[in-house]
PyMOL Python script that loads the backbone (N, CA, C, O; Angstrom):
from pymol import cmd

cmd.read_pdbstr("""\
ATOM      1  N   MET A   1      47.419  61.081 133.468  1.00  0.00           N
ATOM      2  CA  MET A   1      48.732  60.860 133.011  1.00  0.00           C
ATOM      3  C   MET A   1      49.910  59.764 133.667  1.00  0.00           C
ATOM      4  O   MET A   1      51.098  59.639 133.366  1.00  0.00           O
ATOM      5  N   GLY A   2      49.049  59.007 134.716  1.00  0.00           N
ATOM      6  CA  GLY A   2      49.852  57.741 135.481  1.00  0.00           C
ATOM      7  C   GLY A   2      50.654  58.154 136.258  1.00  0.00           C
ATOM      8  O   GLY A   2      51.494  57.271 136.432  1.00  0.00           O
ATOM      9  N   TRP A   3      50.851  58.949 136.788  1.00  0.00           N
ATOM     10  CA  TRP A   3      51.892  59.792 137.781  1.00  0.00           C
ATOM     11  C   TRP A   3      51.953  58.593 139.078  1.00  0.00           C
ATOM     12  O   TRP A   3      53.030  58.053 139.332  1.00  0.00           O
ATOM     13  N   GLY A   4      51.168  58.376 139.564  1.00  0.00           N
ATOM     14  CA  GLY A   4      50.771  57.534 140.203  1.00  0.00           C
ATOM     15  C   GLY A   4      49.575  57.348 141.183  1.00  0.00           C
ATOM     16  O   GLY A   4      48.738  58.219 140.947  1.00  0.00           O
ATOM     17  N   ARG A   5      49.268  56.681 142.005  1.00  0.00           N
ATOM     18  CA  ARG A   5      47.915  56.229 143.037  1.00  0.00           C
ATOM     19  C   ARG A   5      47.466  57.220 143.555  1.00  0.00           C
ATOM     20  O   ARG A   5      47.904  57.370 144.696  1.00  0.00           O
ATOM     21  N   PHE A   6      46.608  58.167 143.151  1.00  0.00           N
ATOM     22  CA  PHE A   6      46.372  58.781 143.969  1.00  0.00           C
ATOM     23  C   PHE A   6      45.175  58.909 144.225  1.00  0.00           C
ATOM     24  O   PHE A   6      44.508  58.573 143.247  1.00  0.00           O
ATOM     25  N   SER A   7      44.366  59.340 145.343  1.00  0.00           N
ATOM     26  CA  SER A   7      43.039  59.256 145.693  1.00  0.00           C
ATOM     27  C   SER A   7      42.700  60.697 146.184  1.00  0.00           C
ATOM     28  O   SER A   7      43.561  61.471 146.603  1.00  0.00           O
ATOM     29  N   LEU A   8      41.489  60.967 146.102  1.00  0.00           N
ATOM     30  CA  LEU A   8      41.124  62.163 146.754  1.00  0.00           C
ATOM     31  C   LEU A   8      40.008  62.212 147.709  1.00  0.00           C
ATOM     32  O   LEU A   8      38.879  61.891 147.337  1.00  0.00           O
ATOM     33  N   HIS A   9      40.276  62.643 149.078  1.00  0.00           N
ATOM     34  CA  HIS A   9      39.556  62.091 150.295  1.00  0.00           C
ATOM     35  C   HIS A   9      38.679  63.414 151.167  1.00  0.00           C
ATOM     36  O   HIS A   9      38.898  64.624 151.225  1.00  0.00           O
ATOM     37  N   PHE A  10      38.049  62.897 151.530  1.00  0.00           N
ATOM     38  CA  PHE A  10      36.707  64.402 152.303  1.00  0.00           C
ATOM     39  C   PHE A  10      37.253  64.234 153.795  1.00  0.00           C
ATOM     40  O   PHE A  10      36.962  63.073 154.082  1.00  0.00           O
ATOM     41  N   ILE A  11      38.105  64.999 155.231  1.00  0.00           N
ATOM     42  CA  ILE A  11      38.068  64.258 156.391  1.00  0.00           C
ATOM     43  C   ILE A  11      37.013  64.821 157.199  1.00  0.00           C
ATOM     44  O   ILE A  11      36.434  65.867 156.906  1.00  0.00           O
ATOM     45  N   LYS A  12      36.756  64.087 158.264  1.00  0.00           N
ATOM     46  CA  LYS A  12      35.854  64.980 159.334  1.00  0.00           C
ATOM     47  C   LYS A  12      35.894  64.193 160.376  1.00  0.00           C
ATOM     48  O   LYS A  12      35.854  62.971 160.234  1.00  0.00           O
ATOM     49  N   ASN A  13      35.994  64.871 161.762  1.00  0.00           N
ATOM     50  CA  ASN A  13      36.287  64.114 162.836  1.00  0.00           C
ATOM     51  C   ASN A  13      34.894  64.190 164.327  1.00  0.00           C
ATOM     52  O   ASN A  13      34.018  65.055 164.311  1.00  0.00           O
ATOM     53  N   LYS A  14      34.978  63.313 165.256  1.00  0.00           N
ATOM     54  CA  LYS A  14      33.275  63.323 165.843  1.00  0.00           C
ATOM     55  C   LYS A  14      32.967  64.512 166.451  1.00  0.00           C
ATOM     56  O   LYS A  14      31.960  64.710 167.130  1.00  0.00           O
ATOM     57  N   GLU A  15      34.251  65.686 166.094  1.00  0.00           N
ATOM     58  CA  GLU A  15      33.670  66.679 166.974  1.00  0.00           C
ATOM     59  C   GLU A  15      33.022  68.240 165.877  1.00  0.00           C
ATOM     60  O   GLU A  15      32.802  69.435 166.077  1.00  0.00           O
ATOM     61  N   GLN A  16      32.917  67.042 164.451  1.00  0.00           N
ATOM     62  CA  GLN A  16      32.020  67.484 163.428  1.00  0.00           C
ATOM     63  C   GLN A  16      32.738  68.848 162.692  1.00  0.00           C
ATOM     64  O   GLN A  16      32.042  69.779 162.285  1.00  0.00           O
ATOM     65  N   GLN A  17      34.552  68.837 162.552  1.00  0.00           N
ATOM     66  CA  GLN A  17      35.532  69.388 162.114  1.00  0.00           C
ATOM     67  C   GLN A  17      35.420  68.880 161.055  1.00  0.00           C
ATOM     68  O   GLN A  17      35.091  67.696 161.126  1.00  0.00           O
ATOM     69  N   GLU A  18      35.591  69.380 159.795  1.00  0.00           N
ATOM     70  CA  GLU A  18      35.967  68.685 158.523  1.00  0.00           C
ATOM     71  C   GLU A  18      37.128  70.168 157.674  1.00  0.00           C
ATOM     72  O   GLU A  18      37.570  71.299 157.880  1.00  0.00           O
ATOM     73  N   VAL A  19      37.107  69.250 156.859  1.00  0.00           N
ATOM     74  CA  VAL A  19      38.661  69.800 155.613  1.00  0.00           C
ATOM     75  C   VAL A  19      37.458  68.919 154.681  1.00  0.00           C
ATOM     76  O   VAL A  19      36.600  68.059 154.877  1.00  0.00           O
ATOM     77  N   ASP A  20      38.013  69.747 153.539  1.00  0.00           N
ATOM     78  CA  ASP A  20      37.128  69.688 152.238  1.00  0.00           C
ATOM     79  C   ASP A  20      38.221  68.296 151.280  1.00  0.00           C
ATOM     80  O   ASP A  20      37.828  67.223 150.823  1.00  0.00           O
ATOM     81  N   PHE A  21      39.027  68.640 151.271  1.00  0.00           N
ATOM     82  CA  PHE A  21      39.487  67.943 150.089  1.00  0.00           C
ATOM     83  C   PHE A  21      41.251  67.439 151.065  1.00  0.00           C
ATOM     84  O   PHE A  21      41.983  68.193 151.706  1.00  0.00           O
ATOM     85  N   LEU A  22      41.398  66.087 150.826  1.00  0.00           N
ATOM     86  CA  LEU A  22      42.998  65.451 151.203  1.00  0.00           C
ATOM     87  C   LEU A  22      43.436  64.851 149.896  1.00  0.00           C
ATOM     88  O   LEU A  22      42.621  64.204 149.238  1.00  0.00           O
ATOM     89  N   LEU A  23      44.807  65.042 149.432  1.00  0.00           N
ATOM     90  CA  LEU A  23      45.019  64.568 148.604  1.00  0.00           C
ATOM     91  C   LEU A  23      46.191  63.410 148.766  1.00  0.00           C
ATOM     92  O   LEU A  23      47.314  63.785 149.104  1.00  0.00           O
ATOM     93  N   ALA A  24      45.922  61.911 148.511  1.00  0.00           N
ATOM     94  CA  ALA A  24      46.805  60.860 148.857  1.00  0.00           C
ATOM     95  C   ALA A  24      47.188  60.508 148.083  1.00  0.00           C
ATOM     96  O   ALA A  24      46.530  60.669 147.055  1.00  0.00           O
ATOM     97  N   ASP A  25      48.680  59.681 147.960  1.00  0.00           N
ATOM     98  CA  ASP A  25      49.423  59.035 146.642  1.00  0.00           C
ATOM     99  C   ASP A  25      50.151  57.574 147.755  1.00  0.00           C
ATOM    100  O   ASP A  25      51.036  57.508 148.608  1.00  0.00           O
ATOM    101  N   GLU A  26      49.089  56.503 147.068  1.00  0.00           N
ATOM    102  CA  GLU A  26      49.573  55.040 147.423  1.00  0.00           C
ATOM    103  C   GLU A  26      48.865  55.548 149.045  1.00  0.00           C
ATOM    104  O   GLU A  26      49.705  55.445 149.939  1.00  0.00           O
ATOM    105  N   ASN A  27      47.753  55.963 149.432  1.00  0.00           N
ATOM    106  CA  ASN A  27      47.637  56.296 150.321  1.00  0.00           C
ATOM    107  C   ASN A  27      48.087  56.884 151.412  1.00  0.00           C
ATOM    108  O   ASN A  27      47.696  56.887 152.579  1.00  0.00           O
ATOM    109  N   GLN A  28      48.868  57.325 150.921  1.00  0.00           N
ATOM    110  CA  GLN A  28      49.675  58.113 151.753  1.00  0.00           C
ATOM    111  C   GLN A  28      49.282  59.903 151.686  1.00  0.00           C
ATOM    112  O   GLN A  28      49.818  60.610 150.833  1.00  0.00           O
ATOM    113  N   PRO A  29      48.605  60.292 152.380  1.00  0.00           N
ATOM    114  CA  PRO A  29      48.414  61.789 152.305  1.00  0.00           C
ATOM    115  C   PRO A  29      49.816  63.104 152.451  1.00  0.00           C
ATOM    116  O   PRO A  29      50.768  63.431 153.159  1.00  0.00           O
ATOM    117  N   PHE A  30      49.267  63.377 151.548  1.00  0.00           N
ATOM    118  CA  PHE A  30      50.070  64.480 151.285  1.00  0.00           C
ATOM    119  C   PHE A  30      49.950  66.225 150.765  1.00  0.00           C
ATOM    120  O   PHE A  30      50.855  66.979 150.406  1.00  0.00           O
ATOM    121  N   LEU A  31      48.510  66.469 150.892  1.00  0.00           N
ATOM    122  CA  LEU A  31      48.565  67.988 150.539  1.00  0.00           C
ATOM    123  C   LEU A  31      46.757  67.793 151.332  1.00  0.00           C
ATOM    124  O   LEU A  31      46.121  66.752 151.171  1.00  0.00           O
ATOM    125  N   LEU A  32      46.163  69.083 152.205  1.00  0.00           N
ATOM    126  CA  LEU A  32      45.685  69.791 152.458  1.00  0.00           C
ATOM    127  C   LEU A  32      44.597  70.775 151.662  1.00  0.00           C
ATOM    128  O   LEU A  32      45.267  71.715 151.235  1.00  0.00           O
ATOM    129  N   ILE A  33      43.227  70.950 151.290  1.00  0.00           N
ATOM    130  CA  ILE A  33      42.975  71.671 150.346  1.00  0.00           C
ATOM    131  C   ILE A  33      41.665  72.009 150.638  1.00  0.00           C
ATOM    132  O   ILE A  33      40.773  71.188 150.425  1.00  0.00           O
ATOM    133  N   GLU A  34      41.350  73.443 151.237  1.00  0.00           N
ATOM    134  CA  GLU A  34      40.098  74.319 151.926  1.00  0.00           C
ATOM    135  C   GLU A  34      39.697  74.793 150.725  1.00  0.00           C
ATOM    136  O   GLU A  34      40.504  75.417 150.035  1.00  0.00           O
ATOM    137  N   ALA A  35      38.897  74.657 150.458  1.00  0.00           N
ATOM    138  CA  ALA A  35      37.508  75.918 149.018  1.00  0.00           C
ATOM    139  C   ALA A  35      36.655  76.830 150.126  1.00  0.00           C
ATOM    140  O   ALA A  35      36.038  76.231 151.007  1.00  0.00           O
ATOM    141  N   LYS A  36      36.632  78.122 150.075  1.00  0.00           N
ATOM    142  CA  LYS A  36      35.856  78.792 150.733  1.00  0.00           C
ATOM    143  C   LYS A  36      35.743  80.214 149.553  1.00  0.00           C
ATOM    144  O   LYS A  36      36.353  80.449 148.510  1.00  0.00           O
ATOM    145  N   LEU A  37      34.828  80.852 150.188  1.00  0.00           N
ATOM    146  CA  LEU A  37      34.560  81.632 149.285  1.00  0.00           C
ATOM    147  C   LEU A  37      34.811  83.136 149.249  1.00  0.00           C
ATOM    148  O   LEU A  37      34.761  83.919 148.301  1.00  0.00           O
ATOM    149  N   SER A  38      35.150  83.366 150.786  1.00  0.00           N
ATOM    150  CA  SER A  38      36.185  85.053 150.983  1.00  0.00           C
ATOM    151  C   SER A  38      36.705  84.396 151.985  1.00  0.00           C
ATOM    152  O   SER A  38      37.899  84.626 151.797  1.00  0.00           O
ATOM    153  N   GLU A  39      36.660  83.875 152.725  1.00  0.00           N
ATOM    154  CA  GLU A  39      37.893  83.459 153.494  1.00  0.00           C
ATOM    155  C   GLU A  39      39.194  83.679 153.583  1.00  0.00           C
ATOM    156  O   GLU A  39      39.713  83.267 152.546  1.00  0.00           O
ATOM    157  N   THR A  40      39.760  83.999 154.104  1.00  0.00           N
ATOM    158  CA  THR A  40      41.500  84.134 153.553  1.00  0.00           C
ATOM    159  C   THR A  40      42.107  83.726 155.243  1.00  0.00           C
ATOM    160  O   THR A  40      43.291  84.051 155.147  1.00  0.00           O
ATOM    161  N   GLN A  41      41.946  83.303 156.401  1.00  0.00           N
ATOM    162  CA  GLN A  41      42.551  82.781 157.635  1.00  0.00           C
ATOM    163  C   GLN A  41      41.638  81.240 157.301  1.00  0.00           C
ATOM    164  O   GLN A  41      40.466  81.010 157.003  1.00  0.00           O
ATOM    165  N   PRO A  42      42.956  80.310 157.548  1.00  0.00           N
ATOM    166  CA  PRO A  42      42.691  79.529 157.988  1.00  0.00           C
ATOM    167  C   PRO A  42      41.663  78.834 158.750  1.00  0.00           C
ATOM    168  O   PRO A  42      41.953  79.058 159.925  1.00  0.00           O
ATOM    169  N   SER A  43      40.573  78.080 158.706  1.00  0.00           N
ATOM    170  CA  SER A  43      40.013  77.321 160.210  1.00  0.00           C
ATOM    171  C   SER A  43      40.367  76.781 161.327  1.00  0.00           C
ATOM    172  O   SER A  43      41.556  76.513 161.148  1.00  0.00           O
ATOM    173  N   PRO A  44      40.044  76.411 162.498  1.00  0.00           N
ATOM    174  CA  PRO A  44      40.832  75.781 163.796  1.00  0.00           C
ATOM    175  C   PRO A  44      41.284  74.814 163.074  1.00  0.00           C
ATOM    176  O   PRO A  44      42.474  74.504 163.009  1.00  0.00           O
ATOM    177  N   ALA A  45      39.898  73.991 162.176  1.00  0.00           N
ATOM    178  CA  ALA A  45      39.635  72.570 162.249  1.00  0.00           C
ATOM    179  C   ALA A  45      41.045  72.274 161.054  1.00  0.00           C
ATOM    180  O   ALA A  45      41.870  71.372 161.196  1.00  0.00           O
ATOM    181  N   PHE A  46      41.031  73.175 160.028  1.00  0.00           N
ATOM    182  CA  PHE A  46      42.320  73.202 158.989  1.00  0.00           C
ATOM    183  C   PHE A  46      43.449  72.991 159.410  1.00  0.00           C
ATOM    184  O   PHE A  46      44.083  71.999 159.051  1.00  0.00           O
ATOM    185  N   LEU A  47      44.038  74.096 160.457  1.00  0.00           N
ATOM    186  CA  LEU A  47      45.026  74.195 161.251  1.00  0.00           C
ATOM    187  C   LEU A  47      45.123  72.569 161.921  1.00  0.00           C
ATOM    188  O   LEU A  47      45.900  71.640 161.703  1.00  0.00           O
ATOM    189  N   LYS A  48      44.105  72.705 162.703  1.00  0.00           N
ATOM    190  CA  LYS A  48      44.023  70.934 163.563  1.00  0.00           C
ATOM    191  C   LYS A  48      44.443  69.693 162.812  1.00  0.00           C
ATOM    192  O   LYS A  48      45.192  68.874 163.344  1.00  0.00           O
ATOM    193  N   PHE A  49      43.847  69.493 161.241  1.00  0.00           N
ATOM    194  CA  PHE A  49      44.525  68.716 160.708  1.00  0.00           C
ATOM    195  C   PHE A  49      45.621  68.542 160.001  1.00  0.00           C
ATOM    196  O   PHE A  49      46.123  67.505 159.566  1.00  0.00           O
ATOM    197  N   GLN A  50      46.042  69.945 159.900  1.00  0.00           N
ATOM    198  CA  GLN A  50      47.246  70.173 159.346  1.00  0.00           C
ATOM    199  C   GLN A  50      48.794  69.523 160.303  1.00  0.00           C
ATOM    200  O   GLN A  50      49.650  68.694 159.992  1.00  0.00           O
ATOM    201  N   ALA A  51      48.694  69.937 160.905  1.00  0.00           N
ATOM    202  CA  ALA A  51      49.303  69.886 162.444  1.00  0.00           C
ATOM    203  C   ALA A  51      49.029  68.177 162.200  1.00  0.00           C
ATOM    204  O   ALA A  51      49.779  67.552 161.451  1.00  0.00           O
ATOM    205  N   PHE A  52      48.367  67.787 162.611  1.00  0.00           N
ATOM    206  CA  PHE A  52      48.124  66.627 163.055  1.00  0.00           C
ATOM    207  C   PHE A  52      49.273  65.740 161.811  1.00  0.00           C
ATOM    208  O   PHE A  52      50.354  65.191 162.024  1.00  0.00           O
ATOM    209  N   LEU A  53      48.637  65.872 160.762  1.00  0.00           N
ATOM    210  CA  LEU A  53      48.855  65.283 159.514  1.00  0.00           C
ATOM    211  C   LEU A  53      50.433  65.459 159.093  1.00  0.00           C
ATOM    212  O   LEU A  53      51.228  64.565 158.801  1.00  0.00           O
ATOM    213  N   GLU A  54      50.634  66.761 159.143  1.00  0.00           N
ATOM    214  CA  GLU A  54      52.538  67.284 159.135  1.00  0.00           C
ATOM    215  C   GLU A  54      52.285  67.064 157.233  1.00  0.00           C
ATOM    216  O   GLU A  54      52.931  66.241 156.584  1.00  0.00           O
ATOM    217  N   ILE A  55      51.321  67.909 156.681  1.00  0.00           N
ATOM    218  CA  ILE A  55      52.053  68.252 155.724  1.00  0.00           C
ATOM    219  C   ILE A  55      51.281  69.066 155.003  1.00  0.00           C
ATOM    220  O   ILE A  55      50.064  69.007 155.173  1.00  0.00           O
ATOM    221  N   PRO A  56      51.890  70.067 153.975  1.00  0.00           N
ATOM    222  CA  PRO A  56      51.133  70.970 153.509  1.00  0.00           C
ATOM    223  C   PRO A  56      49.832  71.483 152.996  1.00  0.00           C
ATOM    224  O   PRO A  56      48.992  70.743 152.486  1.00  0.00           O
ATOM    225  N   ALA A  57      49.708  72.572 153.121  1.00  0.00           N
ATOM    226  CA  ALA A  57      48.144  73.145 152.825  1.00  0.00           C
ATOM    227  C   ALA A  57      47.842  73.773 152.053  1.00  0.00           C
ATOM    228  O   ALA A  57      48.846  74.308 151.583  1.00  0.00           O
ATOM    229  N   VAL A  58      46.687  74.182 151.408  1.00  0.00           N
ATOM    230  CA  VAL A  58      45.961  75.689 150.388  1.00  0.00           C
ATOM    231  C   VAL A  58      45.087  75.767 150.750  1.00  0.00           C
ATOM    232  O   VAL A  58      44.484  74.791 151.199  1.00  0.00           O
ATOM    233  N   GLN A  59      44.595  76.985 150.727  1.00  0.00           N
ATOM    234  CA  GLN A  59      43.306  77.618 151.125  1.00  0.00           C
ATOM    235  C   GLN A  59      42.622  78.151 149.819  1.00  0.00           C
ATOM    236  O   GLN A  59      43.125  79.182 149.371  1.00  0.00           O
ATOM    237  N   LEU A  60      41.557  77.622 149.129  1.00  0.00           N
ATOM    238  CA  LEU A  60      41.343  78.175 148.058  1.00  0.00           C
ATOM    239  C   LEU A  60      40.505  79.606 148.210  1.00  0.00           C
ATOM    240  O   LEU A  60      39.519  79.332 148.895  1.00  0.00           O
ATOM    241  N   THR A  61      40.481  81.225 147.808  1.00  0.00           N
ATOM    242  CA  THR A  61      39.522  81.833 148.215  1.00  0.00           C
ATOM    243  C   THR A  61      39.357  82.822 146.808  1.00  0.00           C
ATOM    244  O   THR A  61      40.308  83.327 146.212  1.00  0.00           O
ATOM    245  N   ASN A  62      38.241  82.933 146.519  1.00  0.00           N
ATOM    246  CA  ASN A  62      37.805  83.589 145.745  1.00  0.00           C
ATOM    247  C   ASN A  62      38.053  85.294 145.759  1.00  0.00           C
ATOM    248  O   ASN A  62      37.468  86.279 145.309  1.00  0.00           O
ATOM    249  N   LEU A  63      38.683  85.150 146.168  1.00  0.00           N
ATOM    250  CA  LEU A  63      39.393  86.722 146.263  1.00  0.00           C
ATOM    251  C   LEU A  63      40.318  86.793 146.143  1.00  0.00           C
ATOM    252  O   LEU A  63      41.144  86.020 146.629  1.00  0.00           O
ATOM    253  N   THR A  64      40.633  88.074 145.210  1.00  0.00           N
ATOM    254  CA  THR A  64      41.215  88.707 144.622  1.00  0.00           C
ATOM    255  C   THR A  64      43.232  88.623 145.318  1.00  0.00           C
ATOM    256  O   THR A  64      43.484  88.067 146.387  1.00  0.00           O
ATOM    257  N   GLY A  65      43.788  88.949 144.881  1.00  0.00           N
ATOM    258  CA  GLY A  65      45.068  89.399 145.507  1.00  0.00           C
ATOM    259  C   GLY A  65      46.425  88.704 145.789  1.00  0.00           C
ATOM    260  O   GLY A  65      47.450  89.053 146.374  1.00  0.00           O
ATOM    261  N   GLY A  66      46.044  87.639 145.173  1.00  0.00           N
ATOM    262  CA  GLY A  66      47.426  86.970 144.884  1.00  0.00           C
ATOM    263  C   GLY A  66      47.442  85.576 145.784  1.00  0.00           C
ATOM    264  O   GLY A  66      46.465  84.976 146.232  1.00  0.00           O
ATOM    265  N   TYR A  67      48.408  85.348 145.873  1.00  0.00           N
ATOM    266  CA  TYR A  67      49.263  84.529 146.850  1.00  0.00           C
ATOM    267  C   TYR A  67      49.869  84.922 148.185  1.00  0.00           C
ATOM    268  O   TYR A  67      50.508  85.975 148.200  1.00  0.00           O
ATOM    269  N   ARG A  68      49.757  84.216 149.324  1.00  0.00           N
ATOM    270  CA  ARG A  68      49.793  84.342 150.410  1.00  0.00           C
ATOM    271  C   ARG A  68      50.117  83.151 150.966  1.00  0.00           C
ATOM    272  O   ARG A  68      49.647  82.015 150.909  1.00  0.00           O
ATOM    273  N   LYS A  69      51.337  83.844 151.703  1.00  0.00           N
ATOM    274  CA  LYS A  69      51.651  82.505 152.366  1.00  0.00           C
ATOM    275  C   LYS A  69      51.966  82.863 153.892  1.00  0.00           C
ATOM    276  O   LYS A  69      52.469  83.886 154.355  1.00  0.00           O
ATOM    277  N   LEU A  70      51.319  81.202 154.807  1.00  0.00           N
ATOM    278  CA  LEU A  70      51.264  81.250 156.324  1.00  0.00           C
ATOM    279  C   LEU A  70      52.371  79.725 156.749  1.00  0.00           C
ATOM    280  O   LEU A  70      52.771  78.792 156.052  1.00  0.00           O
ATOM    281  N   SER A  71      52.518  79.992 157.855  1.00  0.00           N
ATOM    282  CA  SER A  71      52.889  78.275 157.993  1.00  0.00           C
ATOM    283  C   SER A  71      51.953  78.110 159.679  1.00  0.00           C
ATOM    284  O   SER A  71      51.400  78.903 160.442  1.00  0.00           O
ATOM    285  N   ASN A  72      52.230  76.386 159.643  1.00  0.00           N
ATOM    286  CA  ASN A  72      51.302  75.786 160.827  1.00  0.00           C
ATOM    287  C   ASN A  72      52.225  75.268 161.422  1.00  0.00           C
ATOM    288  O   ASN A  72      52.472  74.261 160.759  1.00  0.00           O
ATOM    289  N   ALA A  73      53.100  75.318 162.500  1.00  0.00           N
ATOM    290  CA  ALA A  73      53.523  74.077 163.242  1.00  0.00           C
ATOM    291  C   ALA A  73      54.683  73.547 162.453  1.00  0.00           C
ATOM    292  O   ALA A  73      55.188  72.433 162.595  1.00  0.00           O
ATOM    293  N   GLU A  74      55.148  74.739 161.367  1.00  0.00           N
ATOM    294  CA  GLU A  74      56.441  73.976 160.812  1.00  0.00           C
ATOM    295  C   GLU A  74      55.869  73.651 159.255  1.00  0.00           C
ATOM    296  O   GLU A  74      56.700  73.356 158.395  1.00  0.00           O
ATOM    297  N   GLN A  75      54.834  73.695 159.005  1.00  0.00           N
ATOM    298  CA  GLN A  75      54.002  73.222 157.864  1.00  0.00           C
ATOM    299  C   GLN A  75      53.545  74.159 156.787  1.00  0.00           C
ATOM    300  O   GLN A  75      52.531  74.680 157.252  1.00  0.00           O
ATOM    301  N   PRO A  76      53.777  74.672 155.526  1.00  0.00           N
ATOM    302  CA  PRO A  76      53.458  75.856 154.904  1.00  0.00           C
ATOM    303  C   PRO A  76      51.783  75.423 154.502  1.00  0.00           C
ATOM    304  O   PRO A  76      51.300  74.325 154.227  1.00  0.00           O
ATOM    305  N   ILE A  77      51.054  77.008 154.617  1.00  0.00           N
ATOM    306  CA  ILE A  77      50.003  76.886 153.788  1.00  0.00           C
ATOM    307  C   ILE A  77      50.021  78.502 153.118  1.00  0.00           C
ATOM    308  O   ILE A  77      50.320  79.634 153.498  1.00  0.00           O
ATOM    309  N   LEU A  78      49.461  77.780 151.781  1.00  0.00           N
ATOM    310  CA  LEU A  78      48.959  78.738 150.807  1.00  0.00           C
ATOM    311  C   LEU A  78      47.981  78.907 150.680  1.00  0.00           C
ATOM    312  O   LEU A  78      47.159  78.035 150.396  1.00  0.00           O
ATOM    313  N   VAL A  79      47.572  80.959 150.974  1.00  0.00           N
ATOM    314  CA  VAL A  79      46.376  80.815 150.505  1.00  0.00           C
ATOM    315  C   VAL A  79      46.442  81.887 149.097  1.00  0.00           C
ATOM    316  O   VAL A  79      47.291  82.738 148.832  1.00  0.00           O
ATOM    317  N   ALA A  80      45.243  81.496 148.353  1.00  0.00           N
ATOM    318  CA  ALA A  80      45.602  81.997 147.322  1.00  0.00           C
ATOM    319  C   ALA A  80      43.959  81.887 146.565  1.00  0.00           C
ATOM    320  O   ALA A  80      43.100  81.269 147.195  1.00  0.00           O
ATOM    321  N   PRO A  81      43.592  82.518 145.195  1.00  0.00           N
ATOM    322  CA  PRO A  81      42.418  82.132 144.318  1.00  0.00           C
ATOM    323  C   PRO A  81      42.478  81.017 143.272  1.00  0.00           C
ATOM    324  O   PRO A  81      43.221  81.113 142.295  1.00  0.00           O
ATOM    325  N   PRO A  82      41.808  80.117 143.453  1.00  0.00           N
ATOM    326  CA  PRO A  82      41.964  79.021 142.655  1.00  0.00           C
ATOM    327  C   PRO A  82      42.526  79.139 140.985  1.00  0.00           C
ATOM    328  O   PRO A  82      42.832  78.099 140.402  1.00  0.00           O
ATOM    329  N   TRP A  83      42.606  80.167 140.446  1.00  0.00           N
ATOM    330  CA  TRP A  83      42.879  80.209 139.145  1.00  0.00           C
ATOM    331  C   TRP A  83      44.082  80.514 138.961  1.00  0.00           C
ATOM    332  O   TRP A  83      44.756  80.213 137.976  1.00  0.00           O
ATOM    333  N   GLN A  84      44.517  81.304 140.167  1.00  0.00           N
ATOM    334  CA  GLN A  84      46.117  81.087 140.440  1.00  0.00           C
ATOM    335  C   GLN A  84      46.847  79.781 140.372  1.00  0.00           C
ATOM    336  O   GLN A  84      47.727  79.324 139.642  1.00  0.00           O
ATOM    337  N   TRP A  85      46.051  79.278 141.565  1.00  0.00           N
ATOM    338  CA  TRP A  85      46.963  78.379 142.040  1.00  0.00           C
ATOM    339  C   TRP A  85      46.953  76.985 141.167  1.00  0.00           C
ATOM    340  O   TRP A  85      48.030  76.457 140.891  1.00  0.00           O
ATOM    341  N   LEU A  86      45.658  76.375 140.720  1.00  0.00           N
ATOM    342  CA  LEU A  86      45.087  75.448 139.715  1.00  0.00           C
ATOM    343  C   LEU A  86      46.422  75.144 138.044  1.00  0.00           C
ATOM    344  O   LEU A  86      47.022  74.129 137.689  1.00  0.00           O
ATOM    345  N   PRO A  87      46.397  76.074 137.657  1.00  0.00           N
ATOM    346  CA  PRO A  87      47.128  75.741 136.707  1.00  0.00           C
ATOM    347  C   PRO A  87      48.733  75.260 136.614  1.00  0.00           C
ATOM    348  O   PRO A  87      49.434  74.851 135.689  1.00  0.00           O
ATOM    349  N   SER A  88      48.999  75.558 138.289  1.00  0.00           N
ATOM    350  CA  SER A  88      50.742  75.615 138.631  1.00  0.00           C
ATOM    351  C   SER A  88      51.062  73.874 138.951  1.00  0.00           C
ATOM    352  O   SER A  88      52.168  73.416 139.237  1.00  0.00           O
ATOM    353  N   ILE A  89      49.473  72.898 138.780  1.00  0.00           N
ATOM    354  CA  ILE A  89      49.617  71.284 139.161  1.00  0.00           C
ATOM    355  C   ILE A  89      49.827  70.616 138.238  1.00  0.00           C
ATOM    356  O   ILE A  89      48.900  70.445 137.447  1.00  0.00           O
ATOM    357  N   PRO A  90      50.864  70.111 138.039  1.00  0.00           N
ATOM    358  CA  PRO A  90      50.918  69.705 136.603  1.00  0.00           C
ATOM    359  C   PRO A  90      50.360  68.354 136.330  1.00  0.00           C
ATOM    360  O   PRO A  90      50.350  67.911 135.182  1.00  0.00           O
TER     361      PRO A  90
END
""", "prot")
cmd.dss("prot")
cmd.show_as("cartoon", "prot")
cmd.util.cbc("prot")
cmd.orient("prot")
């Protein structure tokens, strides 16, 4: 829709820790996204990258149960099924 210069990234460090998606606008990270089949607790790697980047994060899980909000170093983490979260993206 032309609302920015967005890019999609994958992050991995030397310790082989990774996060599925990093969204950036004009090369500035603004959201981490992790996709899990049934895990509802954020992984240590996910928490580590989020604390370092100081940006919000979303963990998508296939489990029902609605939204759950957590925090990590004052940054929000939303755990939610994709069918509930994805329609909220503009």
